C-alpha positions as CSV (number, residue, x, y, z in Angstrom):
1,X,178.1,139.6,153.0
2,X,175.5,140.6,151.2
3,X,172.7,139.7,149.0
4,X,173.3,138.1,145.3
5,X,170.8,140.1,143.2
6,X,168.7,137.3,141.4
7,X,169.3,136.9,137.3
8,X,166.7,138.1,135.8
9,X,165.6,135.8,133.4
10,X,164.5,136.9,129.7
11,X,162.9,133.1,129.6
12,X,161.0,133.6,131.8
13,X,157.5,132.7,131.9
14,X,155.2,135.4,132.6
15,X,151.4,134.6,131.8
16,X,152.1,131.8,134.3
17,X,152.6,134.3,136.5
18,X,150.0,137.2,135.7
19,X,147.1,134.6,134.4
20,X,145.6,131.6,136.3
21,X,146.6,128.6,135.8
22,X,142.7,126.8,135.7
23,X,141.3,128.0,132.9
24,X,137.9,126.9,134.1
25,X,138.4,129.5,137.3
26,X,136.8,132.2,135.1
27,X,133.8,131.2,134.9
28,X,133.7,131.6,138.9
29,X,134.2,135.9,137.9
30,X,132.7,136.0,135.0
31,X,129.0,134.9,135.7
32,X,127.6,136.0,139.2
33,X,129.5,139.8,137.7
34,X,126.6,139.1,134.5
35,X,123.8,137.7,136.5
36,X,125.3,141.1,139.4
37,X,125.0,143.1,136.2
38,X,121.4,142.1,134.5
39,X,119.5,141.9,137.8
40,X,121.4,145.9,138.5
41,X,123.4,147.7,136.2
42,X,125.1,150.2,138.1
43,X,128.1,152.3,137.9
44,X,128.8,150.8,141.0
45,X,128.8,147.5,140.4
46,X,131.3,148.4,137.3
47,X,133.2,148.5,139.4
48,X,133.0,146.3,141.7
49,X,133.4,143.4,138.8
50,X,136.6,145.7,138.1
51,X,137.5,144.5,141.7
52,X,136.6,141.2,141.4
53,X,138.3,141.1,138.5
54,X,141.7,142.4,140.4
55,X,141.1,140.6,142.8
56,X,140.6,137.0,141.2
57,X,144.0,137.8,138.8
58,X,145.9,139.0,142.2
59,X,145.9,134.9,144.0
60,X,148.3,134.0,140.7
61,X,151.1,136.0,141.6
62,X,150.6,135.9,145.5
63,X,150.6,132.6,145.6
64,X,153.3,132.1,144.1
65,X,155.5,135.1,145.8
66,X,154.3,134.2,148.6
67,X,155.2,131.1,148.0
68,X,158.8,131.8,147.6
69,X,159.7,134.3,149.9
70,X,158.4,132.0,152.5
71,X,161.0,129.6,151.1
72,X,164.0,132.4,151.2
73,X,164.2,132.5,147.2
74,X,164.2,135.5,145.3
75,X,164.3,134.2,141.2
76,X,163.3,136.5,139.1
77,X,160.2,134.6,138.9
78,X,159.5,136.5,142.4
79,X,160.5,139.5,141.3
80,X,157.3,139.9,138.4
81,X,154.9,138.0,140.5
82,X,155.4,140.8,143.6
83,X,155.2,143.5,140.3
84,X,152.0,141.5,139.4
85,X,150.9,141.8,142.8
86,X,151.6,145.1,143.8
87,X,149.8,146.1,140.6
88,X,145.9,143.7,140.6
89,X,146.1,145.6,144.2
90,X,146.0,149.2,143.2
91,X,143.3,147.9,140.8
92,X,141.1,145.8,143.2
93,X,141.3,148.9,146.0
94,X,140.9,151.6,143.8
95,X,137.8,150.0,141.8
96,X,136.5,148.7,145.3
97,X,136.1,152.5,146.3
98,X,134.2,153.8,143.7
99,X,132.2,152.0,143.9
100,X,131.4,152.5,147.9
101,X,131.0,155.5,146.3
102,X,128.8,155.3,144.0
103,X,126.9,152.0,145.7
104,X,123.0,153.1,146.2
105,X,122.9,151.4,149.1
106,X,125.8,149.2,151.4
107,X,126.8,146.2,150.3
108,X,129.3,144.5,153.3
109,X,126.7,141.9,154.3
110,X,127.7,139.7,151.6
111,X,130.9,140.6,151.3
112,X,131.5,139.2,155.0
113,X,129.7,136.8,154.6
114,X,131.7,135.6,151.6
115,X,134.7,135.7,153.8
116,X,134.9,132.4,155.9
117,X,135.0,130.6,152.8
118,X,137.2,132.6,150.7
119,X,140.1,132.6,153.7
120,X,138.7,128.3,153.1
121,X,140.0,128.2,149.6
122,X,143.1,130.5,150.5
123,X,144.4,128.5,152.9
124,X,143.6,125.6,150.5
125,X,145.7,127.1,148.3
126,X,149.1,128.2,149.7
127,X,149.1,125.0,150.9
128,X,149.4,123.2,147.2
129,X,145.6,122.3,147.7
130,X,144.1,124.3,145.3
131,X,142.3,121.4,143.4
132,X,140.8,119.4,146.3
133,X,137.5,119.0,146.3
134,X,136.3,121.7,149.3
135,X,139.2,124.0,148.3
136,X,137.0,124.6,144.8
137,X,133.7,125.0,145.9
138,X,134.2,126.6,148.5
139,X,136.6,129.2,145.9
140,X,133.0,128.8,143.7
141,X,130.4,130.6,147.2
142,X,132.7,133.0,147.3
143,X,132.6,134.3,144.0
144,X,130.0,133.8,143.5
145,X,129.1,136.3,146.6
146,X,130.0,139.1,143.9
147,X,126.5,139.1,142.0
148,X,124.9,139.9,145.3
149,X,127.2,142.3,146.1
150,X,126.8,144.1,142.3
151,X,123.2,144.3,143.1
152,X,122.8,145.5,146.2
153,X,125.4,148.1,144.9
154,X,123.1,148.8,142.4
155,X,119.4,149.7,144.9
156,X,118.6,146.0,144.5
157,X,116.6,144.5,148.2
158,X,119.0,141.8,149.8
159,X,116.7,138.9,150.0
160,X,116.4,139.4,145.7
161,X,120.8,140.1,146.5
162,X,120.7,136.3,148.6
163,X,118.3,134.5,146.1
164,X,121.0,135.7,143.2
165,X,124.3,134.0,145.6
166,X,121.5,131.2,145.9
167,X,120.8,130.2,142.7
168,X,124.8,130.4,141.7
169,X,125.9,127.7,144.6
170,X,123.2,126.0,144.0
171,X,123.9,125.5,140.3
172,X,127.7,125.7,140.7
173,X,128.6,123.3,143.5
174,X,126.7,119.8,141.6
175,X,128.2,121.4,138.3
176,X,131.5,120.6,140.7
177,X,131.1,117.5,142.0
178,X,129.5,116.4,138.4
179,X,133.2,117.4,137.0
180,X,135.2,116.0,138.7
181,X,132.8,112.9,138.8
182,X,133.5,112.6,135.3
183,X,137.2,113.3,135.5
184,X,137.5,110.3,137.5
185,X,135.6,108.2,135.2
186,X,138.2,109.0,132.4
187,X,140.9,108.0,134.6
188,X,139.1,105.0,134.9
189,X,138.6,105.5,138.7
190,X,135.2,104.1,140.4
191,X,132.7,106.1,141.2
192,X,129.2,107.0,142.4
193,X,126.1,108.9,140.0
194,X,124.5,109.6,143.4
195,X,126.5,112.3,145.1
196,X,126.1,114.2,141.8
197,X,122.4,113.2,140.4
198,X,121.7,114.1,144.2
199,X,122.7,117.5,144.7
200,X,121.4,118.2,140.7
201,X,118.2,118.2,141.8
202,X,118.2,119.3,145.3
203,X,119.4,122.6,143.8
204,X,116.4,122.4,141.4
205,X,114.0,122.3,143.8
206,X,115.5,124.6,146.3
207,X,115.8,127.1,142.7
208,X,111.8,126.3,142.1
209,X,111.6,127.2,145.7
210,X,112.5,130.2,144.9
211,X,110.7,131.0,141.8
212,X,107.6,130.1,144.1
213,X,108.4,131.9,147.0
214,X,109.1,135.2,144.5
215,X,112.1,135.6,144.9
216,X,113.7,134.4,141.1
217,X,112.3,134.6,137.8
218,X,111.1,131.0,136.3
219,X,113.4,130.9,133.6
220,X,116.2,130.7,136.5
221,X,115.1,127.0,136.2
222,X,117.1,126.7,132.7
223,X,120.2,127.0,134.1
224,X,120.3,125.3,136.5
225,X,118.4,122.3,134.9
């Protein structure tokens, strides 16, 4: 007996399928893109930024479609989710191919370094643990690799590109720890301020070392404070 075709519910919330649920996640993509393009603007960098956007948007519909499919379910949202997966996938692949064709030098090294962080974040997502601290930290570090990749595509030297990635990680990791601590405080839970304070001070110290070594401009310290 053939499987019944799913009813196309007109009340399907396309926004919840096509766009990320966490609004703060947009910063994970936007910040490294801006940093990379400001340091080394190029056509290849623009295409890499667009490929990163496609990969960022791909996450939500792929998660929904995969969960439904693995459960053997086929709802109206499942069909729409796969459609958005196809759309975002094409944008990502085409943009990435254009970036490869126009890049002044290879940027594969930083993407390979970022791959383990991306896999950790994806594993937690498919376990419905996307809000776990490790998942958030891994996702921030993984998307931070867009900055050095864009910088390399625009002709920047590898040491500077890696310093940009380090600067973003040293800012995002303490920020995530701080925000999570603040949320616990607002829920009336006991929280120690020591981890957030220690990470912020350590991050500023490491940024200062990168500045002293001539890899970053001193103005980067203003964003790390």
